[in-house]
DRENDREN-111382 format. One record per residue: x, y, z of N, C-alpha, C in turn; residue number from 1. Coordinates in steps of 0.05 Angstrom, whole numbers. Atoms other than C-alpha are relative to their C-alpha. Layout:
BEGIN
R      npx      npy      npz     capx     capy     capz      cpx      cpy      cpz     i
R        X        Y        Z        X        Y        Z        X        Y        Z   NUM
...
REM end
This chain:
BEGIN
R      npx      npy      npz     capx     capy     capz      cpx      cpy      cpz     i
R       -3      -25      -19     -219     -459    -1213       31       13       -9     1
R      -26      -14        7     -165     -410    -1238        4       20       20     2
R       -3      -18      -25     -140     -372    -1177       26       15       -7     3
R      -25      -18       -1      -93     -315    -1171        0        9       28     4
R       -7       -4      -27      -60     -305    -1102       18       25       -1     5
R      -15      -22       -5      -36     -235    -1089       16        0       23     6
R      -18        7      -21       24     -239    -1045        4      -34        2     7
R       -5       28        1       32     -313    -1064       29       -9        9     8
R      -30       12       -6      108     -313    -1045        0        6       30     9
R        1       -6      -32       90     -287     -970       -3      -27       16    10
R        7       21      -17       85     -329     -912      -23      -16       -1    11
R       27       10        3       11     -339     -915       -7      -10      -29    12
R        3        7       29        9     -336     -992       10      -25      -10    13
R      -12       23        8       54     -395    -1000      -16      -27        9    14
R       21       24      -10        7     -441     -958      -25        0      -15    15
R       24       -6       17      -53     -411     -996        5      -16      -26    16
R       -3       12       22      -23     -429    -1063        2      -31        1    17
R       -1       31       -1       -7     -500    -1040      -28      -11        6    18
R       25       14       -9      -75     -512    -1011      -19        1      -24    19
R       15       -3       26     -111     -486    -1079       10      -20      -18    20
R       -5       21       15      -67     -531    -1118       -8      -26        2    21
R        7       25       -6      -80     -587    -1079      -30       -4       -4    22
R       26        3        8     -154     -574    -1092       -4        0      -33    23
R        1        2       27     -139     -578    -1165       -3       29      -16    24
R        2      -23       12     -137     -503    -1182       27        7      -15    25
R      -23      -11       13      -93     -468    -1232        8       24       12    26
R       -5      -24      -19      -56     -420    -1189       20       15      -15    27
R      -19      -21        5      -16     -357    -1206        3       21       23    28
R       -8      -22      -21       21     -317    -1155       10       24      -11    29
R       -4      -27        7       24     -245    -1159       10       16       20    30
R      -12      -11      -23       76     -212    -1120       26       13      -12    31
R      -25      -12        9      142     -172    -1124       22      -17       -2    32
R      -19       19        6      182     -238    -1122      -13      -26       -7    33
R       11       24        6      169     -307    -1148       -5      -17       22    34
R        6       20      -21      137     -360    -1106        9      -26       -5    35
R      -15       28        9      178     -426    -1106      -23      -19       -7    36
R       20       22        8      144     -478    -1145      -28        8      -11    37
R       23       -6       10       87     -436    -1166        0       22      -25    38
R       -4      -21       23       76     -398    -1235       -3       29       12    39
R        0      -20      -19       87     -330    -1214        4       28      -22    40
R       -1      -20       13       80     -259    -1241       11       23       18    41
R      -12      -23      -19      128     -205    -1212       -9       26       -6    42
R       14      -27        5       87     -144    -1205       -3       13       28    43
R        3      -21      -22       83      -86    -1152      -29        6       -7    44
R       25       -7        6        9      -82    -1152      -12       29        2    45
R        6      -27       -8        3      -16    -1121        8       19      -25    46
R      -10      -22       22       45       17    -1181      -11       -9      -25    47
R       12       11       29        7      -25    -1236      -24       11       -6    48
R       27      -11       12      -48        4    -1280      -20      -22        2    49
R       22       23       -6     -115      -29    -1264       -7      -12      -22    50
R        5       10       24     -124      -41    -1337       20      -22       -7    51
R      -21       23        6      -56      -81    -1342       -8      -21       20    52
R        7       21      -20      -79     -121    -1279      -24      -19      -12    53
R       25       14       11     -149     -134    -1312        9      -18      -23    54
R       -9       15       23     -113     -158    -1374       13      -28        7    55
R      -15       20       -9      -72     -205    -1337      -20      -22       16    56
R       18       19      -14     -132     -234    -1294      -19      -11      -23    57
R       14       16       24     -171     -245    -1364       14      -20      -11    58
R      -21       21       11     -112     -281    -1390        1      -26       12    59
R        2       25      -16     -109     -327    -1334      -31      -12        2    60
R       24       10       -5     -183     -338    -1335       -8        1       28    61
R        5       -2      -28     -188     -315    -1263      -29       -4        9    62
R       25        3      -13     -245     -341    -1226       -3        9       30    63
R       -6       -4      -28     -217     -332    -1156       23       18        5    64
R      -19      -20       -6     -174     -275    -1129        3        0       31    65
R       -6        0      -32     -143     -281    -1058       21       21        2    66
R      -19      -21       -9     -111     -222    -1026       10       -6       23    67
R      -16        8      -23      -57     -249     -982       22       15        5    68
R      -21      -24       -3      -15     -186     -985       -4       20       23    69
R        4      -23      -17       -6     -130     -939       24        2       23    70
R      -17       -6      -24       37      -99     -885      -13       -6       25    71
R       11       11      -25       34     -133     -816       18       15       20    72
R      -20       -3      -24       94     -128     -766       18       28       -9    73
R      -21      -18        6      136      -66     -764       -1       22      -20    74
R        1      -17       20      110      -18     -816      -10       26       11    75
R       12      -25       -4       93       56     -813      -23        2      -12    76
R       23       -3       12       30       87     -829       -4        1      -28    77
R       -3       -8       31       49      108     -900       -2      -30       -9    78
R       -4       26       10       67       31     -913      -25      -14        6    79
R       22       12       -5        5        7     -882      -23       11      -23    80
R       20       -7       19      -38       52     -924        3       -9      -28    81
R       -6        6       27       -3       35     -988       -7      -34       -2    82
R        4       33        4       -8      -46     -974      -23       -6        5    83
R       25       11       -8      -69      -51     -939      -27       17      -12    84
R       20      -14        9     -113        2     -972        2        7      -30    85
R       -3       -4       26      -88       26    -1038        2      -25      -16    86
R       -3       25       13      -71      -43    -1059      -24      -15       -4    87
R       26        8        2     -139      -66    -1047      -19       17      -20    88
R        9      -18       23     -166       -6    -1087        5       -5      -27    89
R       -8       10       27     -124      -26    -1145      -10      -27       -9    90
R       12       26        7     -150      -99    -1143      -26        5       -7    91
R       29       -6        4     -220      -75    -1136       -6        8      -30    92
R        2      -15       26     -213      -30    -1200        6      -21      -24    93
R       -7       20       22     -183      -85    -1240      -17      -21       -4    94
R       23       22        3     -233     -141    -1223      -24       14      -12    95
R       24       -8       10     -287      -92    -1241        1        3      -30    96
R        1        3       30     -260      -93    -1313        1      -24      -11    97
R        1       28       12     -262     -167    -1320      -28       -4       -7    98
R       29        3        6     -323     -185    -1361      -15      -22       16    99
R       14       23      -16     -341     -244    -1316        3        5       32   100
R        1       -8      -31     -356     -243    -1240       25      -18       14   101
R      -24       10      -15     -294     -259    -1196       -3       -2       29   102
R        4        4      -28     -296     -290    -1127       25       14       11   103
R      -21      -11      -15     -251     -245    -1082       -2       -6       30   104
R       -2        8      -31     -226     -272    -1015       21       22       11   105
R      -18      -24      -11     -198     -214     -974       10      -11       31   106
R      -10        7      -24     -153     -234     -914        0       23       17   107
R        1      -23      -21     -175     -186     -860       12      -10       28   108
R      -13        4      -27     -156     -188     -785      -21        6       20   109
R       16       -6      -24     -190     -191     -719        4       26       16   110
R       -7      -26      -12     -156     -128     -702      -13       22      -12   111
R       20      -17       13     -209      -94     -744      -23        4       21   112
R       24       -2      -19     -258     -104     -684       11       16       23   113
R       -4       -5      -25     -262      -71     -619        9      -22       17   114
R       -8       25      -11     -226     -117     -573      -18       -7       22   115
R       21       11      -19     -266     -158     -527       10       -2       30   116
R      -11        7      -32     -266     -166     -448       11      -25        2   117
R      -14       27       -1     -223     -223     -427      -24      -21        5   118
R       17       20       -4     -261     -287     -433      -26        2      -19   119
R       21       -1       14     -310     -262     -483       11       -3      -30   120
R       -8        5       20     -302     -292     -550      -11       22      -24   121
R        7      -18       22     -307     -246     -613      -17      -15      -20   122
R       14       12       24     -363     -258     -663       -3       21      -20   123
R        1      -20       22     -377     -224     -726      -20       21        2   124
R       15      -21       -7     -426     -180     -695       12       21       18   125
R      -18      -22      -15     -371     -143     -654        2       24      -15   126
R        0      -26       14     -367      -70     -672       29        3      -11   127
R      -24       -9       12     -312      -53     -721       12       26       10   128
R      -12      -26      -14     -269       -2     -677       28       -8        6   129
R      -30        8       -5     -195      -17     -688       10       20       19   130
R      -15      -16      -22     -152       13     -634       30        7      -13   131
R      -28       -7        9      -84       14     -679       -2        5      -28   132
R       -3       -9       32      -62       39     -747       -4      -27      -17   133
R       -2       23       17      -53      -31     -771      -31      -12       -1   134
R       29        6        3     -127      -47     -753      -17       16      -14   135
R       14      -16       20     -154       13     -784        5       -2      -28   136
R       -5        1       30     -119        4     -849      -11      -31      -10   137
R       11       23        8     -142      -70     -851      -28        1       -4   138
R       27       -4        1     -214      -48     -837       -7       10      -27   139
R        5      -16       25     -210        3     -894        4      -21      -26   140
R       -1       16       20     -189      -55     -940      -20      -21        1   141
R       20       17       -3     -243     -100     -917      -27       12      -11   142
R       24      -16        9     -295      -45     -930        0        4      -29   143
R       -1       -3       27     -270      -33    -1000      -11      -25      -14   144
R        9       24       12     -284     -107    -1016      -31       -5        5   145
R       30        3       -3     -352     -107     -985      -15       23      -12   146
R       15      -25       17     -374      -40    -1013       -1      -12      -29   147
R       -2       10       28     -352      -69    -1083      -21      -23       -5   148
R       20       20        2     -394     -130    -1070      -28        8       -1   149
R       27      -12       -4     -457      -92    -1053       -5       16      -26   150
R        6      -13       24     -446      -52    -1118        0      -18      -21   151
R        3       21       20     -442     -115    -1158       27       -2      -15   152
R      -25        0       18     -370     -104    -1183       16      -29        6   153
R      -21       27       -5     -343     -172    -1151      -16      -17       21   154
R       11       20      -17     -363     -233    -1107       17        2       23   155
R      -20        2      -18     -326     -215    -1044       -9      -11       29   156
R        0       12      -30     -317     -250     -973       25       10       14   157
R      -20       -8      -16     -274     -225     -917        5      -21       22   158
R       -7       18      -20     -237     -273     -871       15       17       18   159
R      -15      -13      -22     -217     -241     -806        9      -18       17   160
R      -17       21      -11     -161     -282     -783       11       11       29   161
R      -17       -9      -24     -129     -283     -713       28       -5       -8   162
R      -27       -1        3      -56     -288     -703        5      -32      -12   163
R       -6       21       13      -26     -340     -751       30      -12       12   164
R      -27       16       -9       31     -392     -731        0      -22      -19   165
R       -3       22       15       61     -448     -770       27        5      -17   166
R      -27        2       13      121     -467     -816        3       23      -17   167
R       -4      -25       15      155     -406     -847       -8       26       11   168
R        7      -28      -12      134     -352     -798       22       16        0   169
R      -25      -19        1      176     -293     -809       11       10       26   170
R      -10       -8      -27      223     -270     -756       -5       23        9   171
R        7      -25       -8      192     -205     -752      -22       -2       19   172
R       19        6      -21      140     -239     -710       12      -10       25   173
R      -13        6      -26      150     -255     -636       10      -35       -2   174
R       -4       26        0      144     -333     -649       25       -3      -22   175
R      -18        7       21      185     -330     -717       28       10       13   176
R      -26      -10      -11      241     -293     -680        8      -22       22   177
R      -12       24      -16      242     -347     -627        8      -21      -14   178
R       -9       20       15      248     -402     -679       27        9      -12   179
R      -25       -9       12      303     -361     -714       23       -1       18   180
R      -24        5      -18      343     -357     -653        7      -21       13   181
R       -5       27       -8      337     -424     -630       12      -14      -19   182
R      -12       12       21      357     -447     -696       31        9       -2   183
R      -26      -11       -1      418     -400     -694       16      -13       23   184
R      -15        7      -20      436     -423     -626        8      -31       -6   185
R       -4       30        8      430     -500     -650       22        1      -19   186
R      -17        1       21      476     -484     -710       25        6       15   187
R      -30       -7      -17      532     -456     -662        3      -17       19   188
R       -7       20      -23      520     -509     -610        0       11       26   189
R       -1      -17      -28      509     -457     -553      -27        4       10   190
R       30       -5      -11      450     -440     -510       -9       27       -9   191
R       10      -24        9      403     -386     -532       -6       19       22   192
R       12      -20      -16      388     -320     -497      -20       18      -17   193
R       19      -15       18      324     -293     -529      -18       21       17   194
R       12      -22      -12      297     -226     -509      -26        7      -14   195
R       29       -5       15      221     -219     -522      -13       23       17   196
R       21      -16      -15      166     -169     -504      -14      -22       23   197
R       12       17      -19      131     -191     -442      -21      -22       -9   198
R       15       24       13       94     -260     -453      -24       -1       17   199
R       20        5      -17       35     -245     -406      -28       -2      -14   200
R       27       -2       15      -20     -245     -459       -9      -27      -10   201
R        9       24       15      -63     -301     -485      -16        8      -23   202
R        9       -5       26      -83     -304     -555       -9      -23      -16   203
R       14       19       19     -121     -344     -608       19       -2      -20   204
R      -17        5       24      -69     -375     -657      -11      -21      -18   205
R        9       19       20      -90     -408     -717       22      -11      -20   206
R      -17       12       17      -48     -454     -758        0       12      -27   207
R        0      -14       25      -28     -422     -825      -14      -24      -21   208
R       11       20       18      -48     -489     -861      -29        1        6   209
R       31       -3       -1     -118     -483     -830      -12       22      -12   210
R       10      -23       15     -124     -414     -852       -1       -1      -30   211
R        3        4       29     -106     -433     -921      -25      -17      -11   212
R       23       19        7     -159     -488     -919      -29       14        1   213
R       21      -16       -3     -209     -435     -897       -4       14      -26   214
R       -2      -15       25     -188     -393     -959      -12      -18      -25   215
R       12       19       17     -203     -453    -1003      -32       -2        1   216
R       27        1       -6     -269     -460     -973      -16       24       -7   217
R       14      -27        7     -289     -387     -980        3        4      -29   218
R        1       -3       32     -270     -395    -1056      -19      -13      -10   219
R       18       19       16     -317     -447    -1070      -31       -4       14   220
R       25        1       -9     -378     -437    -1025      -16       28        0   221
R       14      -20        3     -434     -382    -1028       -2       14       27   222
R       -1      -20      -23     -416     -332     -974        5       28       -6   223
R       -2      -28       13     -416     -272    -1016       -9       25       21   224
R        9      -28      -17     -415     -202     -977        2       -7       31   225
R       -1        4      -30     -400     -233     -909       32        3       11   226
R      -28        0      -14     -341     -227     -857       -3      -28       20   227
R       -1       22      -17     -324     -293     -824       27       -3       17   228
R      -22        1      -20     -278     -302     -765       15      -28       -3   229
R      -13       29        1     -223     -355     -772       22        1       22   230
R      -18        1      -23     -185     -377     -711       -1      -30        7   231
R        1       27      -16     -172     -436     -664      -26       -1       19   232
R       23        0      -19     -229     -412     -619        6        0       26   233
R      -10       -3      -29     -185     -413     -557       20       16        5   234
R      -19      -19       -8     -139     -365     -522       22      -18       15   235
R      -20       14      -13      -69     -395     -506       20       20        7   236
R      -23      -17      -14      -11     -365     -465       23        0      -21   237
R      -25       -2       16       42     -335     -508       23      -13       10   238
R      -19       14      -12       88     -359     -457        0      -29       -5   239
R        2       31        7       64     -431     -466       10       -8      -25   240
R      -10        6       26       78     -425     -539       29        0       -3   241
R      -30       -1        4      148     -403     -533       12      -21       18   242
R      -10       24      -12      161     -457     -479       -2      -24      -14   243
R        2       22       17      135     -506     -528       21       -2      -23   244
R      -21        0       21      181     -483     -582       28       -5       11   245
R      -25        6      -13      242     -486     -534        2      -33        7   246
R       -3       29       -7      223     -556     -510        3      -18      -27   247
R       -2       18       19      212     -582     -580       26        1      -14   248
R      -28       -2       12      280     -554     -607       19      -13       13   249
R      -17       12      -13      318     -584     -553       26       19        8   250
R      -25      -18       -3      362     -523     -547       -2       13       27   251
R        1       -9      -25      378     -500     -479       -3       33       -5   252
R        9      -23        5      350     -430     -476       -9       19       25   253
R        9      -19      -19      339     -366     -430      -19       18      -15   254
R       19      -22       10      275     -324     -442        3       25       17   255
R        1      -25      -13      286     -251     -423      -22       15      -10   256
R       24      -18        7      223     -212     -420        8       29        7   257
R       -5      -28       -4      237     -138     -426      -17       21      -17   258
R       14      -19       13      208      -72     -448      -28       -6        0   259
R       27        7       -1      137      -70     -467       -8       -3      -30   260
R        7        2       30       99      -92     -531      -14       23      -11   261
R       12      -22       14       85      -44     -580      -10       -5      -25   262
R        8        7       23       62      -84     -638      -32        3       -6   263
R       31       -6        9      -10      -89     -671      -15      -11       22   264
R       21       12      -22      -36     -127     -607        8       12       25   265
R       -8       -8      -26       -5      -86     -555      -23       12       16   266
R       23      -10      -16      -50      -74     -496      -21      -20        0   267
R       20       24        1      -91     -139     -512        8      -20       14   268
R       -9       19      -18      -89     -184     -453      -12      -29       -7   269
R       13       25        8     -137     -237     -481      -15        7      -26   270
R       13        0       23     -163     -252     -547       -6      -27      -12   271
R       14       25       15     -207     -309     -580      -21        5      -14   272
R       24       -1       19     -258     -317     -634      -20      -20        4   273
R       21       22        3     -320     -353     -639       -1       -7      -29   274
R        1        8       26     -316     -398     -700      -24      -11       -8   275
R       25       11        8     -386     -419     -706      -10        6      -28   276
R        4       -7       29     -402     -380     -772       18      -14      -17   277
R      -15       17       21     -345     -413     -804       -5      -27       -2   278
R        7       27        0     -366     -479     -785      -26       -2      -15   279
R       29        0       15     -438     -465     -812        3        6      -30   280
R        0      -11       26     -421     -426     -872       23      -13      -17   281
R      -17       14       19     -358     -457     -898        9      -31        3   282
R       -5       30       -6     -358     -524     -868       28       -6        9   283
R      -25       -2       -8     -292     -507     -836        4        0       31   284
R       -6       -2      -29     -260     -520     -770       31       -6        1   285
R      -29        7       -3     -186     -519     -748        5      -29        4   286
R       -6       29       -2     -150     -588     -755       25       -2       17   287
R      -28        4      -15      -80     -575     -728        2        6       31   288
R       -3       -7      -31      -67     -579     -651       26       16        0   289
R      -23      -19       -8      -19     -531     -618       26      -14       -2   290
R      -26       15       -1       35     -584     -612        7       -7      -28   291
R       -8        3       26       32     -601     -685        8       26      -17   292
R      -10      -26       10       39     -530     -703       27        8        8   293
R      -24       -8       -8       99     -518     -661       21      -21      -12   294
R      -19       16        7      132     -581     -684        6        5      -32   295
R       -7       -9       26      123     -560     -757       15       26       -1   296
R      -15      -24        4      150     -491     -746       30       -8       11   297
R      -27        6       -2      212     -525     -717       10      -17      -21   298
R      -10       17       21      219     -576     -769        7       14      -23   299
R       -8      -16       20      218     -524     -823       25       18        8   300
R      -21      -17      -11      262     -475     -780       11       17      -18   301
R      -10      -16       20      265     -428     -835      -16       28        5   302
R       13      -24       -1      245     -354     -836        2       15      -30   303
R        1      -14       26      226     -310     -896        8       32        5   304
R       -9      -28       -6      270     -246     -887      -10       21      -15   305
R        8      -21       13      240     -211     -940      -31        6        2   306
R       31       -3        0      170     -217     -913      -10       29        1   307
R        9      -24        0      129     -155     -924      -22        5      -20   308
R       21       -8       18       81     -122     -972        5      -15      -24   309
R       -4       16       28       77     -176    -1029      -19       10      -18   310
REM end
């Protein structure tokens, strides 16, 4: 398996590269900055000609292309369009020029769906009706891959992931910010005062290492033309996660909830996915417990300050 990971230097991309290498794949990261320990090509995909990208894919003997790039937290609509739509179009056009079929694994988002009523798990049959600019841009990216698959240009599969947590989570996320501020307080030897959006929601958090395992599975089993939900299958209180982080850190901390949530999941009080299709089609299920995820986050206790559209 010769794999190219677009966004291989980012939070998820680094874990995906590691998981593919562990499976024996020859991995190349394609991003604007090199991925530590991974052969890398420094390219801004959006600005590169599709023919140039195709030549790179051919030279690498690419059999699997994983798109782990994209804008997530704190980006305007122009950045979302460029990173979540135009980038996917550029990859589609490049892969179409490769003389052999390439498996494309697109990382989508559960925010491409209409949000469910509390207590009702999202399935792949849920209508795609995103309520945010982020969700709309991700849906368009997924549709590009699925349309190209139907046209025979590539072998595509879309993994619609829930919120991800784990070691290296960027500080632009709520949990990543919590880890960063706890680490800063620990270094200073002082108590932390962490100001966060209200922690009233319940979310489905999947460990980034479990998501990486799902990507490896999707790269190797016949799931062409499908969307598959990837999550833990359970909703957990965001407040409980923050409290666990504080407890594991051993740092004295005061959590101040203020303002209102304005991110990609604003207004969503409860969210969890049904992972039955992933279990049946990918042979995948989450392996990491919430406690192990939190311990790993604190153990690494680093953030990727440059996290963005890789």
